[in-house]
C-alpha positions in Angstrom: -23.7 25.9 -53.3 -26.2 27.3 -55.2 -28.7 25.5 -53.4 -27.6 26.4 -50.0 -27.6 30.0 -51.1 -30.9 29.7 -52.2 -31.9 28.4 -48.6 -29.7 30.8 -46.4 -31.0 34.0 -48.7 -34.7 32.9 -48.2 -36.7 35.7 -45.7 -40.6 33.8 -46.1 -42.1 30.0 -46.5 -45.1 29.4 -47.0 -47.2 25.9 -46.3 -49.6 26.4 -48.4 -49.7 23.7 -50.7 -47.4 21.0 -48.5 -46.8 17.6 -49.0 -47.6 14.4 -47.7 -45.5 13.0 -44.7 -46.3 9.4 -45.1 -45.4 7.0 -48.2 -48.6 5.8 -50.0 -49.8 2.1 -49.9 -47.6 0.9 -47.2 -47.8 -3.2 -46.8 -47.9 -4.0 -43.2 -46.2 -7.3 -42.4 -47.9 -10.3 -41.9 -46.9 -10.6 -38.4 -48.5 -7.1 -37.3 -50.9 -7.7 -35.1 -48.7 -10.1 -33.3 -46.4 -7.4 -32.2 -48.9 -4.8 -31.7 -50.9 -6.8 -28.8 -47.6 -7.4 -27.6 -46.8 -3.6 -27.0 -50.6 -3.2 -25.9 -49.4 -6.3 -23.3 -46.4 -4.2 -22.5 -48.8 -1.3 -21.3 -51.6 -3.0 -19.8 -48.9 -4.4 -17.6 -47.5 -1.3 -16.6 -50.4 0.1 -16.2 -52.2 -2.2 -14.3 -49.2 -2.1 -12.1 -49.9 1.5 -11.6 -52.8 1.5 -10.7 -52.0 -1.0 -7.7 -49.2 0.5 -6.0 -49.7 4.2 -7.5 -53.2 4.9 -8.3 -54.0 8.8 -8.5 -50.5 10.1 -8.2 -47.8 10.9 -10.7 -45.1 8.1 -11.0 -45.0 4.4 -10.2 -41.8 3.4 -8.3 -41.5 -0.1 -9.5 -38.9 -1.4 -7.1 -40.5 0.0 -3.9 -44.2 -0.3 -4.9 -45.0 2.9 -4.7 -44.8 6.2 -6.0 -44.0 9.7 -6.8 -45.7 12.9 -6.7 -43.0 14.6 -9.3 -45.5 16.6 -11.3 -47.9 18.2 -8.3 -49.9 14.8 -7.5 -52.5 15.8 -9.9 -52.0 11.9 -11.3 -49.5 12.4 -14.1 -49.7 8.7 -15.4 -53.5 9.1 -15.7 -53.9 11.5 -18.0 -50.6 11.1 -20.0 -51.9 7.7 -20.8 -55.6 8.6 -21.7 -54.5 9.1 -25.3 -52.8 6.1 -25.6 -55.5 3.9 -24.3 -57.9 5.2 -26.6 -55.4 4.7 -29.7 -55.2 1.0 -28.2 -59.0 0.6 -27.6 -58.6 0.2 -24.0 -61.8 2.4 -23.5 -63.0 1.2 -20.0 -59.7 2.4 -18.9 -60.0 5.4 -20.6 -63.6 6.0 -19.0 -62.0 5.2 -15.5 -59.3 8.2 -16.1 -61.7 10.7 -17.0 -64.0 10.0 -14.7 -60.9 10.3 -11.9 -59.8 13.4 -13.6 -62.9 15.0 -13.0 -62.3 14.9 -9.6 -58.9 16.2 -9.5 -58.7 20.3 -8.1 -55.6 21.4 -10.5 -56.2 25.0 -9.0 -53.7 24.0 -6.5 -51.0 21.8 -6.2 -51.1 18.7 -4.0 -47.8 18.9 -3.3 -47.0 22.4 -2.4 -44.8 22.5 -5.0 -44.2 25.2 -7.7 -46.0 24.1 -11.1 -43.6 23.5 -13.9 -45.0 25.5 -17.3 -43.9 23.2 -19.3 -44.1 19.5 -18.1 -47.5 20.6 -17.2 -48.5 22.2 -20.7 -47.0 18.7 -22.3 -48.7 16.2 -20.4 -51.7 17.7 -18.6 -53.0 20.2 -21.0 -51.8 18.2 -24.4 -53.0 14.6 -22.7 -56.4 16.3 -22.0 -57.1 18.0 -25.2 -55.7 15.4 -27.1 -58.4 12.9 -25.4 -60.7 15.1 -25.8 -60.7 15.4 -29.4 -59.8 11.2 -30.1 -62.8 10.6 -27.7 -64.9 12.6 -30.4 -65.1 15.6 -28.1 -67.7 14.5 -26.2 -66.4 15.0 -22.9 -66.3 18.5 -21.9 -64.7 18.2 -18.5 -61.7 17.4 -20.3 -61.6 20.9 -21.7 -62.6 22.3 -18.6 -59.7 20.5 -16.7 -56.9 21.8 -19.2 -58.5 25.5 -18.6 -58.3 25.1 -14.7 -54.6 24.1 -14.6 -53.9 26.6 -17.7 -55.5 29.7 -16.0 -52.9 29.0 -13.2 -50.2 29.0 -15.5 -50.5 32.2 -17.3 -49.3 33.7 -14.3 -46.2 32.9 -15.4 -46.1 36.3 -17.6 -45.3 39.0 -15.3 -46.2 43.2 -17.1 -45.4 43.0 -20.8 -43.0 40.2 -20.7 -43.0 38.3 -23.6 -41.4 35.7 -22.0 -43.0 33.6 -19.5 -41.0 32.3 -16.3 -40.8 28.5 -15.9 -42.4 27.7 -12.9 -45.5 29.1 -11.0 -46.4 28.7 -7.4 -50.4 28.5 -7.4 -50.8 29.6 -4.4 -49.4 33.1 -4.5 -50.0 33.0 -8.0 -46.3 34.3 -9.0 -43.8 32.7 -10.6 -40.5 31.9 -9.3 -37.9 34.4 -10.6 -35.2 32.6 -12.8 -33.9 31.7 -16.1 -35.8 29.6 -18.1 -35.4 27.6 -21.3 -36.2 28.5 -25.0 -37.8 24.8 -24.7 -39.9 26.0 -21.8 -40.9 29.1 -23.5 -41.5 27.6 -27.3 -43.2 24.5 -26.5 -46.3 26.1 -25.6 -48.4 27.0 -29.0 -49.7 23.6 -29.8 -51.6 23.0 -26.5 -52.6 26.4 -25.6 -54.0 27.3 -29.3 -55.6 24.4 -29.0 -57.6 25.3 -25.7 -58.2 28.7 -27.5 -60.0 27.0 -30.1 -62.2 25.0 -27.5 -62.7 27.8 -24.7 -63.6 30.3 -27.5 -60.9 32.3 -25.3 -57.9 33.6 -27.4 -55.8 34.9 -24.5 -53.9 31.3 -24.3 -53.1 31.6 -27.8 -51.7 34.7 -27.4 -49.6 34.1 -24.6 -48.1 31.2 -26.1 -47.6 33.0 -29.9 -45.8 36.5 -28.1 -43.6 34.0 -26.5 -43.1 32.3 -29.4 -42.2 35.4 -31.6 -40.0 36.9 -29.2 -37.9 33.5 -29.6 -37.8 33.3 -33.5 -36.9 37.1 -34.0 -33.9 37.1 -31.4 -30.5 37.5 -32.4 -28.0 34.5 -32.4 -24.4 33.6 -33.1 -25.8 30.6 -35.6 -28.6 31.5 -37.8 -32.1 30.5 -36.2 -30.0 28.6 -33.1 -30.8 30.3 -30.0 -29.1 29.6 -26.7 -30.8 27.3 -24.2 -31.5 30.0 -21.5 -33.1 33.0 -21.2 -34.1 35.8 -18.4 -37.5 36.4 -18.8 -37.4 39.9 -17.4 -35.3 41.2 -20.5 -35.7 38.6 -22.8 -32.2 38.1 -23.3 -29.8 34.7 -23.3 -28.1 34.3 -20.5 -25.7 31.6 -21.9 -24.4 30.7 -25.2 -24.9 26.9 -25.4 -26.6 25.6 -28.6 -28.0 21.9 -28.8 -30.7 19.9 -30.4 -31.1 18.5 -27.1 -32.2 19.7 -23.7 -33.8 22.7 -22.9 -34.2 23.4 -26.4 -35.4 20.6 -28.2 -39.1 21.2 -28.4 -39.0 24.8 -29.4 -37.2 23.6 -32.7 -39.9 20.9 -33.0 -42.8 23.0 -32.3 -41.4 25.7 -34.8 -42.7 23.1 -38.0 -45.6 21.7 -36.2 -47.2 24.6 -35.1 -47.1 25.7 -38.6 -48.5 22.7 -39.9 -50.8 22.2 -37.2 -52.6 25.7 -38.1 -51.6 25.9 -42.0 -51.3 29.6 -40.8 -49.9 32.2 -43.3 -47.4 33.7 -41.3 -44.3 32.4 -42.6 -42.5 32.8 -39.5 -42.6 29.6 -37.8 -41.6 27.8 -40.6 -39.2 29.7 -41.9 -37.1 29.8 -38.3 -37.3 26.3 -38.2 -35.6 25.9 -42.0 -33.2 28.6 -41.1 -32.2 26.9 -38.1 -32.2 23.3 -40.1 -30.1 24.9 -42.7 -27.7 26.5 -39.9 -26.9 23.4 -38.1 -26.6 21.5 -41.4 -23.6 24.1 -42.5 -22.3 24.2 -39.2 -22.8 21.6 -37.0 -23.2 18.5 -39.1 -20.6 15.8 -38.7 -19.9 12.4 -39.8 -18.1 10.0 -37.1 -15.0 8.8 -38.2 -16.1 5.0 -37.7 -19.2 4.0 -39.6 -19.8 7.5 -40.7 -22.8 8.4 -38.8 -24.4 11.6 -39.0 -24.8 13.5 -36.1 -25.8 17.3 -35.1 -23.4 18.7 -33.2 -23.7 21.0 -30.2 -22.2 24.6 -29.7 -20.9 26.4 -27.2 -19.1 30.1 -27.7 -17.6 29.1 -30.9 -16.6 25.7 -29.7 -18.2 22.3 -31.4 -19.0 19.6 -28.7 -19.4 16.2 -30.5 -21.7 14.9 -28.7 -25.3 13.8 -28.7 -28.1 12.5 -26.6 -31.1 10.1 -26.5 -33.3 13.4 -25.9 -31.7 14.9 -29.1 -32.6 11.8 -31.1 -36.0 13.2 -31.7 -34.5 15.2 -34.8 -34.4 12.7 -37.5 -38.1 12.2 -37.1 -38.9 16.2 -36.6 -36.2 16.8 -40.1 -38.4 14.1 -41.8 -42.0 15.6 -40.7 -39.9 18.8 -42.7 -41.1 17.5 -45.7 -44.2 19.2 -45.3 -42.2 22.0 -47.1 -41.3 20.0 -49.9 -43.3 22.1 -52.4 -43.1 25.5 -50.5 -42.6 28.5 -52.7 -39.5 30.9 -52.6 -41.0 34.3 -52.1 -38.4 36.7 -51.8 -34.6 37.4 -51.6 -32.5 38.8 -49.8 -31.7 41.8 -52.1 -35.3 42.2 -51.9 -36.7 41.2 -55.2 -39.7 39.6 -55.6 -39.8 36.1 -56.6 -43.2 34.8 -55.6 -44.3 33.7 -59.1 -40.8 31.9 -59.0 -39.6 28.4 -58.9 -40.0 26.1 -56.0 -37.7 25.2 -52.9 -35.8 21.6 -53.4 -33.7 21.4 -50.5 -36.3 19.7 -48.7 -35.5 16.7 -50.4 -32.1 16.8 -49.2 -33.8 17.5 -45.4 -35.5 14.4 -45.3 -32.6 12.3 -46.2 -30.4 13.9 -43.3 -33.4 13.6 -41.2 -33.7 9.4 -42.3 -29.4 9.2 -41.6 -29.6 11.0 -38.2 -32.4 8.6 -37.3 -29.8 5.9 -38.4 -27.3 7.1 -36.2 -29.2 7.2 -33.5 -30.8 3.7 -33.3 -26.9 3.0 -33.8 -26.8 3.9 -30.3 -29.4 1.1 -29.5 -27.8 -1.5 -31.9 -24.4 -1.4 -30.6 -25.1 -2.3 -26.7 -25.2 -5.2 -25.5 -28.7 -5.1 -24.4 -29.8 -3.7 -27.8 -31.1 -0.5 -25.7 -29.7 3.0 -26.7 -28.0 5.4 -23.8 -28.8 8.7 -22.3 -25.8 10.3 -23.8 -22.7 9.6 -26.0 -20.4 11.1 -28.3 -18.1 11.1 -31.6 -14.8 12.1 -33.3 -15.6 13.5 -36.6 -12.3 14.9 -38.9 -12.2 18.2 -36.7 -11.8 16.3 -33.9 -13.7 14.9 -30.7 -14.0 17.7 -28.6 -16.8 17.3 -26.0 -15.5 20.0 -22.9 -15.2 17.3 -20.8 -12.5 14.5 -20.4 -11.3 12.8 -23.3 -12.4 9.1 -24.1 -10.7 6.5 -21.5 -9.5 3.3 -23.1 -12.9 1.3 -22.8 -14.7 4.1 -24.8 -11.7 4.3 -27.3 -12.7 0.9 -28.1 -16.1 0.9 -28.1 -15.9 4.0 -30.6 -13.6 2.0 -32.9 -16.0 -0.7 -33.1 -19.3 1.2 -33.2 -18.5 4.7 -34.4 -19.9 6.0 -30.9 -19.3 5.8 -27.6 -21.1 5.9 -24.0 -20.9 8.8 -21.6 -23.8 8.2 -19.4 -25.3 4.8 -19.8 -28.4 4.8 -18.2 -31.7 3.9 -20.2 -34.8 6.2 -18.8 -37.7 4.8 -20.7 -37.4 8.0 -23.4 -38.9 7.7 -26.6 -36.9 9.8 -28.4 -35.3 7.1 -30.6 -38.0 5.1 -31.2 -40.1 8.3 -32.3 -37.8 9.1 -34.9 -37.7 5.1 -36.1 -42.0 5.5 -35.8 -41.3 8.7 -38.3 -39.2 7.0 -40.7 -40.8 4.4 -41.1 -44.3 5.8 -41.9 -42.3 7.7 -44.0 -40.3 5.4 -46.6 -42.1 1.9 -45.6 -38.5 0.6 -45.4 -38.4 -2.9 -43.5 -35.4 -1.7 -41.5 -37.7 0.5 -39.3 -40.3 -1.9 -38.3 -37.4 -4.5 -37.7 -35.8 -2.3 -35.1 -39.2 -1.4 -33.8 -39.0 -5.4 -32.9 -35.7 -5.1 -31.8 -36.4 -2.7 -29.0 -39.8 -4.9 -28.2 -37.5 -7.9 -27.5 -35.0 -6.1 -25.6 -37.5 -4.0 -23.4 -38.6 -7.6 -22.6 -35.7 -8.8 -22.0 -33.8 -6.2 -19.8 -36.6 -4.2 -18.5 -39.1 -6.2 -17.2 -39.8 -7.2 -13.6 -42.4 -8.9 -11.8 -44.2 -5.7 -11.4 -43.9 -3.8 -14.0 -40.8 -2.2 -16.6 -38.4 -0.1 -15.4 -35.2 2.2 -15.9 -31.9 0.2 -16.3 -28.7 1.9 -14.9 -26.2 0.5 -17.8 -27.1 -0.7 -21.2 -24.2 -1.9 -21.7 -24.4 -4.1 -19.3 -26.6 -7.4 -19.4 -27.3 -7.6 -15.9 -27.8 -4.1 -15.3 -28.7 -2.8 -11.8 -32.8 -1.3 -12.2 -33.8 1.7 -11.1 -37.2 2.9 -9.6 -39.5 5.4 -11.3 -41.2 4.7 -14.3 -42.2 7.9 -15.7 -45.7 8.9 -17.2 -44.5 9.3 -20.8 -43.3 5.8 -20.8 -47.2 5.3 -21.1 -47.7 8.5 -23.6 -44.6 8.3 -25.6 -42.5 5.5 -25.6 -45.2 2.7 -25.9 -47.7 4.6 -28.4 -44.8 5.1 -31.4 -43.8 1.3 -30.7 -47.6 0.5 -30.9 -48.5 3.0 -33.8 -45.6 1.7 -35.6 -47.0 -1.7 -36.1 -50.6 -0.1 -36.6 -52.1 0.5 -39.6 -50.8 3.7 -40.9 -53.8 5.4 -41.9 -54.5 5.4 -37.7 -53.3 8.5 -36.4 -51.7 9.4 -40.1 -49.4 12.0 -39.9 -51.2 13.2 -42.6 -53.9 13.8 -40.6 -52.1 14.7 -37.1 -49.8 16.3 -34.9 -48.0 15.0 -31.9 -47.3 17.1 -29.5 -43.4 16.7 -27.8 -45.2 14.1 -25.4 -46.9 12.4 -28.5 -50.4 13.6 -27.7 -51.8 13.5 -31.1 -54.1 16.4 -32.6 -56.2 16.9 -35.5 -54.5 18.7 -38.2 -56.5 20.1 -41.0 -55.9 19.8 -44.7 -52.3 20.1 -46.0 -53.7 22.7 -48.5 -56.1 24.5 -46.2 -55.0 28.0 -45.3 -56.9 29.9 -42.3 -54.5 32.7 -42.2 -52.1 34.8 -39.7 -52.9 33.9 -35.9 -55.6 31.9 -36.1 -56.4 28.1 -35.0 -58.5 26.0 -38.1 -62.4 24.9 -37.4 -61.9 21.4 -36.6 -65.6 19.9 -37.5 -67.4 17.4 -35.0 
């Protein structure tokens, strides 16, 4: 209890002597190359199908052997795939992708749709700038195209609003007036600050930080845990729903990642992340009555909701990344006593342990199904009940729960990466072979249940080996899911978590040495 009191009284945390994320001297099993090549083959098969049936468009429709332009028709899969291509050594395809992207007009939507600030930032801006870095910062056109699209997205801010609207009409240069999510407003700092670094235009960083700072200083019922939705014109919350899942997830993710990427001496980012984590531990952390699986529940107007989602399963890896805070100093207590020369905060070892537990619970949703693949949404029962705001579990769901410790509420698999993302962090942080074996199991399941005569696609029911297949292969299949699997089997020093920070679309950015500090409101000078 004393340790927790110390944490909740925390008002400032510094990253100036952060620890390592990766376990040193991880020894790869002898079959590493084989598994790496298998994942590379899945990527190549999928991308060749994209080239055959969807080239230049956003997403491949596998069963239709066609395409859909669901991200403004700028070729989302091409841009989203570039960092993965470089990491896998697919340099010919990479050069082809760069050459194509150079011809795209990012000043206007190719589909006459409004442009989503969040999706465009993480896929296009993140993809372009990560590809620029990974390929040696020799292809200036990638920065130019990232700036081209970001200049238009800057119209998401109106007047002195700190919070941007979530969608912009590039033709009128006006946003769509509607509520935005905290993920939409709080998932810009990595990409927009990196754009400022490479263009010399600090406006991008300032806009992204302005939004994040507003979120950090918003009041909330649970310390650090903001409701999902905001009104940009007032900056106030418009609902009471709190979650680590959809519409909130990457806001929390970017708090700690931005602190690490910049090593800023502005402690508010790391402090806000740690406050959210500790609030979650104290109020939302639960254990299932079957299997004792750890999960972080949702919260709505005073009610704890015992639900989970594939999207939220990134939190295991994110909490493991919080080991960067392991040696952070506690600067002062809430009563104002200066303790800057005092001891060290030790609760972070517990956060890492909980991150591993969360990862294991999310992997259980894979290991428990007929296909060995996890569902889109699920629910739990804990010692304080199993309220979800929806109907209670039926007989089949109850029977499943009594065997597996969770039950499925949405059985689809949409090619999502989050469980494998956290599994990757767990492997790199511990070297525990169970995470290696998890990745092998996932690859085998993908080969058996997602593969078609064309490529790989979504399935409707992960607990049915004969499940029907859906049509779309979204670009994050190329950018995230297959990248995290490939890197799990790769040399841990390749794209080390001590040297890179991944954006929420798994595009890696080079990070400074953990002990470096470049001051408040700055980005570190990346050398050539």
